[in-house]
C-alpha positions in Angstrom: 23.5 -29.9 38.5 20.3 -27.9 38.3 17.1 -29.7 38.8 14.7 -27.2 37.1 14.4 -27.1 33.3 13.6 -23.4 33.5 17.0 -22.7 35.1 18.7 -24.7 32.4 16.9 -22.7 29.7 18.0 -19.4 31.4 21.6 -20.7 31.3 21.2 -21.6 27.7 19.8 -18.2 26.8 22.7 -16.5 28.7 25.3 -18.6 26.9 23.6 -17.8 23.6 23.8 -14.1 24.4 27.5 -14.5 25.3 28.0 -16.3 22.0 26.5 -13.4 20.1 28.7 -10.9 21.9 31.9 -13.0 21.8 34.8 -11.4 19.9 36.5 -14.5 18.6 35.2 -17.4 16.6 36.5 -19.8 19.2 34.6 -18.1 22.0 31.4 -18.0 19.9 31.7 -21.7 19.2 32.3 -22.5 22.9 29.3 -20.5 24.1 27.0 -21.9 21.4 28.0 -25.4 22.5 27.4 -24.6 26.1 24.0 -23.2 25.1 23.1 -26.4 23.3 24.2 -28.5 26.3 22.1 -26.5 28.7 19.1 -26.9 26.3 19.7 -30.6 26.0 19.8 -30.9 29.8 16.5 -29.0 30.0 14.9 -31.5 27.6 16.2 -34.4 29.6 14.8 -33.0 32.9 11.5 -32.3 31.2 11.5 -35.9 30.0 12.4 -37.2 33.5 9.7 -35.2 35.2 7.1 -36.4 32.7 8.1 -40.0 33.2 8.0 -39.7 37.0 4.6 -38.0 36.8 3.2 -40.9 34.6 4.7 -43.5 37.0 3.1 -41.7 39.9 -0.3 -41.6 38.2 -0.1 -45.3 37.3 0.8 -46.2 40.9 -2.1 -44.1 42.2 -4.5 -45.7 39.7 -3.4 -49.2 40.6 -3.7 -48.5 44.3 -7.2 -47.1 43.8 -8.2 -50.2 41.6 -7.0 -52.6 44.3 -8.8 -50.6 47.0 -12.0 -50.7 45.0 -11.7 -54.4 44.2 -11.4 -55.1 47.9 -14.9 -53.6 48.6 -17.5 -56.1 49.7 -19.8 -55.4 46.8 -17.4 -57.3 44.4 -17.8 -60.4 46.6 -21.6 -60.2 46.3 -21.6 -60.2 42.5 -19.0 -62.9 42.0 -16.2 -60.9 40.4 -12.7 -62.1 41.0 
């Protein structure tokens, strides 16, 4: 399975081209379905990458928050 949404979109475009050039109705339908599946996979990968990026940013922010809270200045002003 490809891991790059761009690759999936290239496959989708290629299948769409094949659908347009297909000689039979059955072939056209098959290639259109393949094109739609590749496009769906691209969206799913985009969504997964976005969620992973958000999780990573949240983890980094929490780590930075904990690091800053451990600084001695917070003990001097009485913040828990």
